[in-house]
C-alpha distance (Angstrom), angle and dihedral (degrees) to the residues before:
residue distance angle dihedral
M1 . . .
A2 3.75 . .
S3 3.90 118.2 .
A4 3.71 135.4 -155.8
L5 3.71 111.1 -178.7
V6 3.77 121.2 -152.4
N7 3.83 138.2 167.0
E8 3.70 123.3 -96.3
E9 3.68 96.0 -95.6
A10 3.69 94.7 54.3
A11 3.88 92.4 45.5
A12 3.85 88.8 50.1
Y13 3.82 91.2 52.6
Y14 3.82 91.8 47.0
A15 3.77 92.2 50.9
G16 3.82 95.2 39.0
R17 3.87 89.8 -128.3
P18 3.80 133.9 112.5
G19 3.78 120.7 -89.6
V20 3.81 90.7 -113.6
T21 3.76 88.0 60.8
I22 3.80 91.5 52.7
R23 3.82 89.2 52.9
R24 3.80 91.8 47.0
W25 3.78 91.5 51.6
A26 3.76 89.2 51.9
H27 3.79 92.0 49.3
E28 3.95 90.8 48.0
G29 3.83 87.4 52.7
R30 3.79 93.6 -116.0
I31 3.85 91.3 124.2
N32 3.76 132.4 15.0
R33 3.81 126.2 -106.8
Y34 3.76 119.5 -144.5
G35 3.86 119.6 -159.3
T36 3.79 130.8 5.5
G37 3.75 137.1 -111.2
R38 3.76 134.8 42.0
G39 3.81 110.6 -45.3
N40 3.71 94.4 4.5
V41 3.81 100.4 82.3
R42 3.81 118.1 102.4
Y43 3.88 131.2 -174.1
N44 3.81 129.8 -152.6
V45 3.79 109.3 -117.5
F46 3.77 91.1 -156.0
E47 3.85 86.3 72.3
L48 3.60 92.3 56.2
N49 3.95 128.5 75.2
K50 3.78 113.0 -122.7
A51 3.82 121.8 -114.0
E52 3.73 119.4 -122.9
R53 3.87 109.1 -119.3
N54 3.71 135.3 177.4
E55 3.70 110.6 -87.7
W56 3.94 96.5 -132.5
T57 3.85 103.3 27.5
R58 3.82 99.9 31.1
Q59 3.84 87.4 -136.5
L60 3.71 113.7 158.7
I61 3.81 113.0 -100.8
T62 3.80 101.2 167.0
P63 3.78 128.7 0.5
G64 3.81 118.6 -127.7
E65 3.82 118.6 -95.4
P66 3.77 114.5 -95.1
P67 3.82 114.3 -104.7
S68 3.83 114.9 -103.9
L69 3.73 119.3 -96.5
P70 3.79 115.8 -105.7
Q71 3.86 117.6 -98.7
R72 3.86 113.7 -105.0
A73 3.64 124.0 -152.4
P74 3.80 114.4 -111.1
R75 3.86 115.3 -95.9
A76 3.76 115.8 -109.7
A77 3.89 114.6 -116.0
């Protein structure tokens, strides 16, 4: 799988979502986080769904769909 690592601001713009949502998706395991510490974390844009934006003004029309939740193994009884 190809990777294009970007900072939180660029990932949020690409997905059309706030930065806090990008961080939450990483915490939930929907997307991967690369690096640690403030300002050093990067996200792979190929794991995000692109937002629909106006061709001329770049104004957000529709945010990208959220990535799916990871599948969990069933709990033992």
